N, C-alpha and C positions, 0 to 999 in steps of 0.2 A: 504494500500500500504506500509505503514511503516513496518508492520510485514513481508511482503514478502521481502522487501529490507533488513531487518535485517537477515532474513533466508539466502538470497543470500550472504550477506557479511560474515556471519558465515561460510558458506560452499563455499566461492568463488573459491577456488582452484579446488574443485570437479566440480562445475558448469562450470568453464572454461575448464576443461579437457573433460567434456562431449561435450561441444561445439566444441572443437578442434577435438575430435574423430569423431563427426558427420560430420565435414567438410572433414576430411580425407576419411571417408567412402563414402561420396557422390561423391567426385572427383575420388576416386578409382573405383567406380561403372561405371562412365562414361568412364574412361580409359580402363577398362576391357571389357565392353560391346559395346563401340563405338556407332554406329548408332542404335543398338538394346536396348540402355539404356531406362529405364522408365523415360523420361525427366521430366514429371510433378512431379513425386515423388521426383526426384533429386532436382528440383528447390524448391519445398516446404520444403524438408528436409534441404537444404542449407540455405534457408531464416530463418528457425527456429533457426539454429545454429548461424546465424548472429545476430538474435535478442538476443539470450542468451549472446553472446560475447559482443555485444554493451551494454547490460544492465550491465554486469560486468565492462566494461571499463568506463561507465558513473559513476557507484558507486565508482570506484577507481580514478575518475577524471583524466583519462588517455586520453588526447585529441587526440593523434595520433591513438590509437586503436578505439576510439569512431568514428573518421572520417572514418577509414578503414572499420569498421564493419557496420556502417550506410550506407556507400556506397554499401556494399554487400547486404544490405536489399533492396536498390533500384534496384540493378542488379537482385536480386531474384524476385522482383515484376515484372520486365520486362520479365524475363525468364518464370515466371508462365503465364503471359498474352500471350506470344508467344507460349508456349507449349499448351495452351488452345485455340489457334487460335483466340484469341480476338484481339491481336495486330499483324499486319503482317509486 
């Protein structure tokens, strides 16, 4: 895990940019397609970007963004469960 954290820290700006671009893409997809959006894909994609951004925030010891992005992980899990008709 230390090697992965070191890699993320070394490339943290790029990792954060990927996470932000993923979030922009997923919300843009929902905005453009509306009810025809592939919601399971969007929720999974959005949860992955929340994990990336949370990881970066934790390594940077940024409490505000850690809270925000870990919240988005929880929202994403609920969205995945709802999109998969597991949670109604």
